[in-house]
C-alpha positions as CSV (number, residue, x, y, z in Angstrom):
1,X,-8.8,-3.7,42.0
2,X,-5.3,-3.2,44.0
3,X,-2.0,-1.9,43.2
4,X,-0.4,-5.8,42.4
5,X,-3.4,-6.4,40.1
6,X,-2.8,-3.1,38.3
7,X,1.0,-4.1,38.2
8,X,0.4,-7.6,36.9
9,X,-1.5,-6.1,33.9
10,X,1.0,-3.6,33.3
11,X,3.4,-6.6,32.4
12,X,1.5,-9.4,30.7
13,X,2.6,-9.1,27.0
14,X,-0.1,-7.9,24.9
15,X,0.1,-10.1,21.7
16,X,-3.1,-8.8,20.3
17,X,-2.5,-7.0,16.8
18,X,-4.7,-3.8,16.4
19,X,-6.9,-4.8,13.4
20,X,-6.0,-1.8,11.0
21,X,-1.9,-1.8,11.7
22,X,-0.1,-2.3,8.3
23,X,3.4,-3.1,7.5
24,X,5.4,-2.3,4.7
25,X,8.8,-2.5,2.9
26,X,10.8,0.3,1.8
27,X,12.6,-2.1,-1.0
28,X,16.3,-1.3,-2.3
29,X,17.7,-2.7,-5.2
30,X,20.7,-2.5,-7.3
31,X,20.3,-1.7,-10.9
32,X,23.7,-1.5,-12.7
33,X,25.8,-0.6,-9.7
34,X,23.4,1.9,-8.7
35,X,20.9,1.4,-5.4
36,X,17.3,2.2,-6.4
37,X,14.0,2.4,-4.4
38,X,11.8,0.0,-5.7
39,X,7.5,1.5,-5.6
40,X,4.7,0.0,-7.2
41,X,1.5,1.5,-8.7
42,X,-1.8,-0.3,-6.8
43,X,-4.1,-1.8,-9.5
44,X,-6.5,0.4,-10.6
45,X,-9.4,-2.0,-9.7
46,X,-8.7,-1.8,-6.4
47,X,-11.1,0.0,-4.0
48,X,-8.5,2.0,-1.7
49,X,-6.1,4.4,-3.7
50,X,-6.4,2.9,-7.1
51,X,-3.5,3.6,-9.6
52,X,-1.5,5.4,-6.5
53,X,2.1,4.7,-6.0
54,X,2.9,3.1,-2.8
55,X,5.4,0.7,-1.1
56,X,4.4,-3.3,-0.9
57,X,3.0,-4.0,2.1
58,X,-0.7,-4.2,3.8
59,X,-2.2,-5.0,7.2
60,X,-0.9,-7.0,9.6
61,X,-2.7,-10.3,10.1
62,X,-3.3,-12.4,13.0
63,X,-1.4,-14.9,11.6
64,X,1.8,-12.7,11.3
65,X,4.4,-13.4,14.3
66,X,5.5,-9.7,14.5
67,X,5.1,-6.6,11.8
68,X,8.3,-7.5,10.0
69,X,6.7,-10.7,8.8
70,X,3.8,-9.5,7.7
71,X,6.0,-6.8,5.2
72,X,7.9,-9.7,4.2
73,X,4.5,-11.7,3.4
74,X,2.8,-9.0,1.8
75,X,5.8,-8.0,-0.3
76,X,5.9,-12.1,-1.4
77,X,2.1,-11.9,-2.3
78,X,2.6,-8.3,-4.3
79,X,6.1,-9.3,-6.1
80,X,6.2,-12.7,-5.9
81,X,10.1,-12.3,-4.4
82,X,10.4,-14.8,-1.2
83,X,11.8,-13.8,2.1
84,X,15.3,-15.9,1.3
85,X,15.6,-13.0,-1.3
86,X,15.1,-10.1,1.0
87,X,17.3,-8.7,3.6
88,X,15.7,-6.8,6.2
89,X,18.4,-3.9,7.0
90,X,16.5,-1.9,9.9
91,X,13.1,-0.7,11.2
92,X,12.2,2.7,10.8
93,X,9.7,5.3,12.8
94,X,6.2,3.9,12.8
95,X,3.4,6.6,11.4
96,X,0.2,6.7,13.1
97,X,-2.7,7.3,10.1
98,X,-6.2,8.7,11.7
99,X,-7.8,6.1,8.9
100,X,-5.5,3.4,8.9
101,X,-3.6,3.1,12.3
102,X,0.0,2.5,12.6
103,X,2.3,1.9,9.7
104,X,5.5,-0.1,10.6
105,X,7.8,0.4,7.7
106,X,11.0,-1.2,7.2
107,X,14.3,-0.9,4.8
108,X,15.3,-3.9,2.9
109,X,17.5,-4.9,0.1
110,X,16.3,-7.0,-2.4
111,X,18.7,-9.4,-3.8
112,X,17.7,-9.5,-7.3
113,X,14.5,-8.2,-9.3
114,X,15.2,-10.3,-12.1
115,X,11.9,-12.3,-11.4
116,X,9.7,-10.1,-10.0
117,X,6.0,-11.1,-10.7
118,X,3.7,-8.8,-10.0
119,X,0.0,-9.8,-8.7
120,X,-1.8,-8.3,-11.4
121,X,-4.8,-8.3,-8.5
122,X,-3.0,-5.6,-6.4
123,X,-0.3,-4.4,-8.6
124,X,-0.8,-2.4,-11.8
125,X,2.9,-1.6,-12.4
126,X,6.3,-0.9,-10.8
127,X,9.5,1.3,-11.2
128,X,12.5,2.6,-9.4
129,X,14.1,5.7,-8.8
130,X,18.1,6.0,-7.9
131,X,18.9,7.1,-4.3
132,X,21.4,9.5,-6.0
133,X,18.2,11.4,-7.8
134,X,16.2,11.6,-4.4
135,X,19.3,12.9,-2.4
136,X,20.3,15.5,-5.1
137,X,16.2,16.6,-5.6
138,X,14.3,18.1,-2.8
139,X,10.3,17.5,-2.9
140,X,7.8,19.6,-3.7
141,X,5.8,20.8,-0.4
142,X,2.5,21.6,-0.6
143,X,-0.3,22.2,2.4
144,X,-3.6,20.5,3.5
145,X,-5.8,22.8,5.5
146,X,-7.7,20.3,8.0
147,X,-10.9,21.6,10.1
148,X,-11.5,19.7,13.3
149,X,-15.7,19.7,14.0
150,X,-16.8,18.3,17.1
151,X,-18.9,14.7,15.6
152,X,-22.3,13.5,17.3
153,X,-22.3,13.1,21.0
154,X,-19.1,14.9,21.5
155,X,-19.6,17.1,24.7
156,X,-18.5,20.1,23.6
157,X,-20.9,22.2,26.0
158,X,-19.1,20.6,28.9
159,X,-15.4,21.0,28.3
160,X,-13.2,24.3,29.3
161,X,-12.3,26.2,26.5
162,X,-14.8,25.0,24.5
163,X,-14.5,27.8,21.8
164,X,-11.0,26.6,20.5
165,X,-12.7,23.0,19.5
166,X,-15.2,24.6,17.3
167,X,-14.4,24.5,13.5
168,X,-10.5,24.3,14.5
169,X,-8.4,24.5,11.5
170,X,-4.7,24.1,10.9
171,X,-2.6,23.1,7.7
172,X,-0.2,20.0,7.8
173,X,2.6,19.7,5.2
174,X,2.3,17.1,2.0
175,X,5.7,16.0,0.1
176,X,5.6,15.5,-3.5
177,X,8.4,13.6,-5.3
178,X,8.2,13.8,-8.9
179,X,10.5,11.5,-10.7
180,X,9.6,11.0,-14.9
181,X,5.9,10.3,-15.3
182,X,5.5,9.4,-11.5
183,X,4.5,11.3,-8.3
184,X,5.1,10.0,-4.8
185,X,3.2,11.7,-2.3
186,X,1.0,11.0,1.1
187,X,2.2,8.5,3.9
188,X,4.7,7.1,1.4
189,X,6.7,10.4,0.6
190,X,6.6,10.4,4.5
191,X,8.7,7.3,4.7
192,X,10.7,7.9,2.0
193,X,11.5,11.4,3.3
194,X,13.1,9.9,6.7
195,X,14.8,7.4,4.5
196,X,16.5,10.4,2.8
197,X,16.9,12.1,5.9
198,X,19.1,9.0,7.0
199,X,20.9,9.1,4.3
200,X,22.0,12.9,4.4
201,X,23.3,12.6,8.3
């Protein structure tokens, strides 16, 4: 391989969509003149995270033109609201999840929620939280202790400073937003926290 071949490969667009990447909408809606954030509660029959609060969205399919298209498709599949009633305002920072690939969030305004028709196979319930409440109430913070342990076939004895990688432990912060009987946490809370930070600038 020569330099010209390397340069050609570096400038060839990669249109392949990673198999695990996902896209979500952070939907804003207007209720009695106030802007709210719309959340969904995952169906209790789902294998992954049943009953948990999240933003609408899901995996990016090979048929999706791009991440935003995937987020809009998933929103329609889960809430029955077509793309023409959704105004995507801006993308947000991508979030890397060790188990779920790269998450692509988008802030969107939903023109009307009068005709929401949740897909009961995916959505158990939905609710909203006023942005004003989120701006005036700080989230609770808890910590998760994570232990890194070398797995099978990891050549721990052949790397420098191997001792630092044996049972290494660190703590990571998790944010919890409580509203009435609802709890928002995990990746959803991280996306929400970025949105709130943007609104406080």
